[in-house]
C-alpha positions in Angstrom: 51.0 -1.0 -207.2 52.8 0.0 -203.9 50.8 1.4 -201.1 53.0 4.7 -201.5 50.8 5.1 -205.3 47.5 4.3 -204.1 47.9 6.9 -201.8 49.0 8.7 -204.3 45.9 8.1 -206.8 43.9 8.5 -203.5 44.7 12.3 -202.8 45.5 13.5 -206.4 41.3 12.1 -206.6 40.3 14.4 -203.7 42.3 17.3 -205.1 39.8 17.4 -208.2 37.1 16.5 -205.7 37.8 19.0 -204.2 38.4 21.7 -206.8 35.7 21.2 -208.5 33.2 21.5 -205.5 35.3 24.2 -204.3 34.1 26.3 -208.0 30.9 24.9 -207.7 30.4 26.6 -203.7 31.9 29.3 -205.7 29.3 29.5 -208.7 26.4 29.4 -206.2 28.2 32.3 -204.4 28.4 34.3 -206.9 24.9 33.7 -208.1 23.6 34.6 -204.9 25.6 37.4 -205.5 24.3 38.4 -208.4 20.6 37.8 -208.0 20.8 40.1 -204.6 22.2 43.2 -206.6 19.3 42.9 -209.7 16.6 42.6 -206.8 18.8 45.1 -205.3 18.9 47.2 -208.5 15.0 47.0 -209.3 14.2 48.1 -205.9 16.1 51.7 -206.6 14.8 51.9 -210.6 11.1 51.7 -208.2 12.1 54.0 -205.4 13.4 56.4 -208.6 9.8 55.6 -211.4 8.1 56.4 -207.8 9.8 59.7 -206.7 10.0 60.7 -210.3 6.0 60.6 -210.1 5.8 62.3 -207.2 8.0 65.1 -208.2 6.2 65.5 -211.4 2.8 65.9 -209.1 4.2 68.6 -207.4 5.7 70.4 -210.0 1.7 69.8 -211.2 0.3 70.7 -207.5 2.8 74.3 -207.6 1.7 75.0 -211.1 -2.4 74.8 -209.5 -1.1 76.5 -207.4 0.8 79.4 -209.0 -2.4 79.5 -211.6 -5.0 80.4 -208.5 -2.5 82.9 -206.5 -2.6 84.5 -210.1 -6.6 84.9 -210.7 -7.0 85.5 -206.5 -4.4 88.7 -207.6 -6.3 89.6 -210.9 -9.8 89.5 -208.6 -8.1 91.5 -205.6 -7.2 94.3 -208.4 -11.2 94.3 -209.9 -12.1 94.9 -206.3 -9.6 97.2 -205.8 -10.4 99.0 -209.1 -14.7 98.5 -208.0 -13.9 100.3 -205.1 -12.3 103.3 -206.0 -14.9 103.2 -208.8 -17.2 104.1 -206.1 -15.9 105.6 -203.6 -15.8 108.3 -206.6 -19.0 108.3 -207.7 -19.9 108.6 -203.9 -17.6 111.9 -203.9 
């Protein structure tokens, strides 16, 4: 074999090795990106679950406050009726 054939074979071998190394690095980068995106998705799902739970808790609290408001309103009406009744008795 002459020198040019040897250089050509070495060059082709280096190209093949470079191609495989490049593909390997690209696959590693893709896996790293995918894992980062999966982790981000999990964090967002966790945040969504927490926010939904907080929303449910807030709605429950609002309903309790609303019931308490209605109860106090009814109690005020009863007290006013009692007061009017007592005022009529006094006269």
